[in-house]
Backbone as JSON, one array per atom type, in Angstrom:
{
  "sequence": "XXXXXXXXXXXXXXXXXXXXXXXXXXXXXXXXXXXXXXXXXXXXXXXXXXXXXXXXXXXXXXXXXXXXXXXXXXXXXXXXXXXXXXXXXXXXXXXXXXXXXXXXXXXXXXXXX",
  "N": [[78.45, 89.53, 59.16], [75.55, 91.27, 58.35], [74.01, 93.46, 55.83], [72.29, 95.12, 57.25], [73.38, 95.44, 59.9], [75.71, 96.7, 59.08], [74.62, 99.22, 58.29], [73.95, 100.21, 60.78], [76.5, 100.59, 61.86], [77.47, 102.57, 60.03], [75.62, 104.64, 60.58], [76.34, 105.16, 63.24], [78.87, 106.15, 62.82], [78.31, 108.6, 61.48], [76.89, 109.71, 63.54], [79.02, 110.29, 65.32], [80.27, 112.3, 63.91], [78.25, 114.32, 63.88], [77.9, 114.85, 66.65], [80.38, 115.82, 67.41], [80.36, 118.0, 65.69], [78.29, 119.52, 66.9], [79.64, 120.57, 69.12], [81.88, 121.83, 67.97], [81.15, 123.38, 65.73], [81.1, 126.51, 64.06], [80.4, 128.2, 61.99], [78.5, 128.82, 59.01], [79.04, 126.69, 57.15], [80.1, 124.63, 58.73], [77.98, 124.19, 60.47], [76.06, 123.4, 58.58], [77.16, 120.98, 57.7], [77.01, 119.54, 60.12], [74.17, 119.31, 60.49], [73.57, 117.86, 58.14], [74.85, 115.55, 58.76], [73.4, 114.72, 61.02], [70.89, 114.08, 59.85], [71.57, 112.11, 58.0], [72.56, 110.16, 59.75], [70.34, 109.52, 61.5], [68.45, 108.65, 59.59], [69.68, 106.42, 58.37], [69.94, 104.71, 60.65], [67.27, 104.38, 61.29], [66.47, 102.99, 58.95], [67.94, 100.58, 59.37], [66.66, 99.74, 61.66], [64.32, 98.84, 60.72], [64.55, 96.19, 59.95], [66.01, 94.97, 61.97], [65.92, 94.37, 65.58], [64.63, 97.12, 67.24], [65.36, 98.22, 69.84], [67.89, 96.97, 70.26], [69.22, 97.94, 68.03], [69.28, 100.67, 68.6], [70.67, 100.77, 71.02], [73.23, 99.77, 70.21], [73.91, 101.69, 68.27], [74.06, 104.02, 69.87], [76.09, 103.23, 71.68], [78.33, 102.66, 70.03], [78.56, 105.2, 68.9], [79.09, 106.78, 71.16], [81.56, 105.67, 72.01], [83.14, 106.25, 69.74], [83.04, 109.04, 69.68], [84.34, 109.74, 72.13], [86.88, 108.65, 71.61], [87.59, 110.14, 69.36], [87.66, 112.74, 70.41], [89.86, 112.52, 72.14], [91.9, 111.86, 70.33], [91.89, 113.91, 68.31], [91.18, 116.39, 69.44], [92.5, 117.0, 71.8], [91.55, 116.1, 74.28], [92.03, 114.87, 77.58], [93.8, 111.94, 78.07], [92.65, 109.2, 79.83], [93.13, 106.38, 81.79], [91.02, 105.05, 83.15], [88.78, 106.05, 81.83], [89.11, 104.91, 79.26], [88.98, 102.12, 79.9], [86.33, 102.02, 80.71], [85.02, 102.68, 78.36], [85.84, 100.55, 76.78], [84.45, 98.47, 78.14], [81.9, 99.31, 77.55], [81.95, 98.89, 74.76], [82.27, 96.16, 74.72], [79.82, 95.38, 75.75], [78.17, 96.26, 73.65], [79.05, 94.63, 71.58], [78.29, 92.15, 72.72], [75.47, 92.53, 72.69], [75.01, 92.49, 69.99], [75.87, 89.88, 69.28], [73.99, 88.3, 70.54], [71.61, 88.87, 69.35], [69.19, 87.95, 67.1], [69.2, 87.88, 63.54], [66.95, 87.57, 62.06], [64.35, 88.18, 59.75], [61.33, 89.58, 60.57], [57.73, 88.96, 60.49], [56.02, 91.34, 58.63], [58.04, 93.07, 58.28], [58.84, 93.84, 55.73], [58.37, 96.39, 54.72]],
  "CA": [[77.65, 90.77, 59.38], [74.75, 91.6, 57.11], [73.94, 94.83, 55.47], [71.55, 96.01, 58.23], [74.3, 95.87, 60.91], [76.64, 97.68, 58.44], [73.92, 100.41, 58.35], [74.11, 100.67, 62.2], [77.9, 101.19, 61.97], [77.51, 103.79, 59.25], [74.83, 105.54, 61.31], [77.15, 105.51, 64.38], [79.97, 107.04, 62.28], [77.72, 109.93, 61.24], [76.63, 110.25, 64.88], [80.24, 110.88, 65.9], [80.49, 113.59, 63.19], [77.38, 115.44, 64.36], [78.1, 115.28, 68.04], [81.54, 116.73, 67.33], [79.86, 119.23, 65.1], [77.53, 120.32, 67.88], [80.57, 121.26, 69.96], [82.9, 122.7, 67.4], [80.66, 124.15, 64.57], [81.13, 127.9, 64.29], [80.06, 129.0, 60.83], [77.42, 128.24, 58.17], [79.34, 125.41, 56.52], [80.24, 123.52, 59.73], [76.62, 123.82, 60.97], [75.42, 122.62, 57.52], [77.71, 119.65, 57.77], [76.39, 118.95, 61.33], [72.78, 119.0, 60.17], [73.49, 116.81, 57.16], [75.3, 114.32, 59.44], [72.23, 114.33, 61.79], [69.89, 113.55, 58.91], [72.11, 110.8, 57.51], [72.75, 109.26, 60.95], [69.1, 108.95, 61.89], [67.87, 107.98, 58.46], [70.28, 105.07, 58.21], [69.59, 104.06, 61.8], [65.88, 104.03, 61.07], [66.45, 101.91, 57.95], [68.37, 99.39, 60.02], [65.65, 99.33, 62.65], [63.16, 98.13, 60.05], [64.85, 94.79, 59.84], [66.63, 94.46, 63.23], [65.23, 94.84, 66.76], [64.89, 98.54, 67.45], [66.06, 98.43, 71.03], [69.28, 96.6, 70.02], [69.86, 98.91, 67.06], [69.56, 101.99, 69.22], [71.77, 100.58, 71.98], [74.52, 99.61, 69.45], [74.09, 102.98, 67.68], [74.49, 104.95, 70.86], [77.33, 102.77, 72.21], [79.4, 102.96, 69.08], [78.67, 106.65, 68.8], [79.73, 107.3, 72.33], [83.0, 105.27, 72.01], [83.76, 106.96, 68.67], [83.18, 110.35, 70.07], [85.35, 109.8, 73.09], [88.16, 108.4, 71.03], [87.88, 111.23, 68.46], [88.08, 113.82, 71.26], [91.18, 112.24, 72.62], [92.87, 111.89, 69.22], [91.87, 115.14, 67.47], [90.82, 117.68, 70.12], [93.26, 117.27, 73.0], [90.91, 115.62, 75.53], [93.09, 114.13, 78.33], [93.78, 110.39, 78.06], [92.6, 108.62, 81.21], [92.92, 104.91, 81.7], [89.66, 104.64, 83.61], [87.82, 106.33, 80.78], [89.33, 103.97, 78.22], [88.45, 100.91, 80.38], [84.81, 102.12, 80.72], [84.59, 102.65, 76.96], [86.01, 99.13, 76.44], [83.35, 97.76, 78.68], [80.72, 99.65, 76.74], [82.04, 98.26, 73.49], [82.01, 94.73, 75.03], [78.32, 95.28, 75.82], [77.62, 96.39, 72.3], [79.36, 93.31, 70.9], [77.44, 91.23, 73.26], [74.11, 92.64, 72.15], [75.03, 92.06, 68.52], [75.98, 88.49, 69.22], [72.79, 87.55, 71.04], [70.43, 89.29, 68.61], [69.03, 87.18, 65.82], [69.01, 88.75, 62.35], [65.78, 87.07, 61.29], [63.34, 89.13, 59.36], [60.04, 89.12, 61.2], [56.57, 89.29, 59.7], [55.64, 92.78, 58.57], [59.31, 93.89, 58.08], [59.14, 94.13, 54.33], [57.77, 97.72, 54.5]],
  "C": [[76.84, 91.03, 58.16], [74.65, 93.09, 56.89], [73.19, 95.78, 56.47], [72.47, 96.41, 59.41], [75.37, 96.8, 60.36], [75.93, 99.12, 58.48], [74.04, 101.05, 59.78], [75.54, 101.22, 62.38], [78.03, 102.48, 61.28], [76.77, 104.89, 60.04], [75.68, 106.08, 62.52], [78.3, 106.42, 63.94], [79.44, 108.47, 62.13], [77.3, 110.59, 62.56], [77.85, 110.93, 65.48], [80.44, 112.23, 65.19], [79.56, 114.63, 63.69], [77.53, 115.81, 65.73], [79.4, 116.18, 68.09], [81.16, 118.08, 66.76], [79.1, 120.13, 66.06], [78.49, 121.15, 68.78], [81.47, 122.25, 69.27], [82.42, 123.55, 66.16], [80.61, 125.63, 64.97], [80.75, 128.79, 63.11], [78.99, 128.23, 60.06], [77.78, 126.89, 57.73], [79.54, 124.25, 57.58], [78.87, 123.16, 60.31], [75.87, 123.07, 59.92], [75.87, 121.17, 57.53], [77.16, 118.84, 59.04], [74.98, 118.49, 61.04], [72.66, 117.87, 59.15], [73.88, 115.38, 57.86], [74.16, 113.81, 60.43], [71.19, 113.51, 60.97], [70.37, 112.17, 58.45], [72.11, 109.75, 58.65], [71.36, 108.67, 61.24], [68.35, 108.26, 60.8], [68.38, 106.55, 58.34], [69.98, 104.17, 59.45], [68.15, 103.53, 61.75], [65.71, 102.91, 60.06], [66.86, 100.55, 58.53], [67.32, 98.82, 61.02], [64.42, 98.74, 62.06], [63.31, 96.71, 59.98], [65.4, 94.17, 61.12], [65.73, 94.98, 64.41], [65.6, 96.26, 67.14], [65.64, 98.87, 68.72], [67.54, 98.06, 70.91], [69.91, 97.56, 69.09], [70.2, 100.18, 67.79], [70.66, 101.87, 70.23], [73.11, 100.47, 71.31], [74.87, 100.97, 68.85], [74.7, 103.95, 68.7], [75.88, 104.56, 71.51], [78.45, 102.99, 71.32], [79.62, 104.5, 68.87], [79.43, 107.3, 69.94], [81.24, 106.93, 72.31], [83.7, 106.07, 70.9], [83.99, 108.44, 69.01], [84.27, 110.62, 71.13], [86.76, 109.66, 72.46], [88.6, 109.59, 70.05], [88.34, 112.51, 69.27], [89.45, 113.75, 71.77], [92.16, 112.47, 71.46], [92.99, 113.24, 68.52], [91.71, 116.45, 68.22], [91.52, 117.84, 71.48], [92.58, 116.9, 74.29], [91.93, 114.77, 76.27], [92.79, 112.58, 78.19], [93.73, 109.97, 79.55], [92.29, 107.15, 81.06], [91.53, 104.44, 82.12], [88.61, 104.97, 82.52], [87.92, 105.34, 79.6], [88.76, 102.54, 78.62], [86.98, 100.9, 80.35], [84.31, 102.04, 79.28], [84.76, 101.2, 76.49], [84.89, 98.27, 76.94], [82.08, 98.03, 77.92], [80.72, 98.92, 75.38], [81.81, 96.75, 73.67], [80.53, 94.44, 75.08], [77.68, 95.33, 74.48], [77.81, 95.13, 71.52], [78.48, 92.28, 71.33], [76.05, 91.24, 72.78], [74.05, 92.19, 70.71], [75.1, 90.56, 68.41], [74.76, 87.76, 69.58], [71.55, 88.0, 70.32], [70.4, 88.59, 67.27], [68.75, 88.17, 64.69], [67.86, 88.31, 61.44], [64.84, 88.22, 60.96], [62.02, 88.66, 59.84], [58.85, 89.57, 60.34], [56.24, 90.75, 59.78], [56.81, 93.62, 58.35], [59.55, 94.25, 56.64], [58.44, 95.42, 53.87], [58.77, 98.48, 53.6]]
}
């Protein structure tokens, strides 16, 4: 895995934080953390998209963010555990891994912006 894919994973981690923040923020500091997470998440995703195919970056970003949010809600916020939901998230993760595996990491002309 190269540093650009690591950026996508970091962006997805911050996506999980801001999505949870949108639901649970209730004061100045939690809203501030949510906004900071949004900025970091999108900035890092955009940086990864400069070297990797944008469509794949976005799909992986959203897939990992979705899976992370669902698992976080189950682990930390009492969301009911449903086998069907977990199986669907695993299918989503399989698709994300598949996209990563079939995407070339070659830097294309004009990418050194």
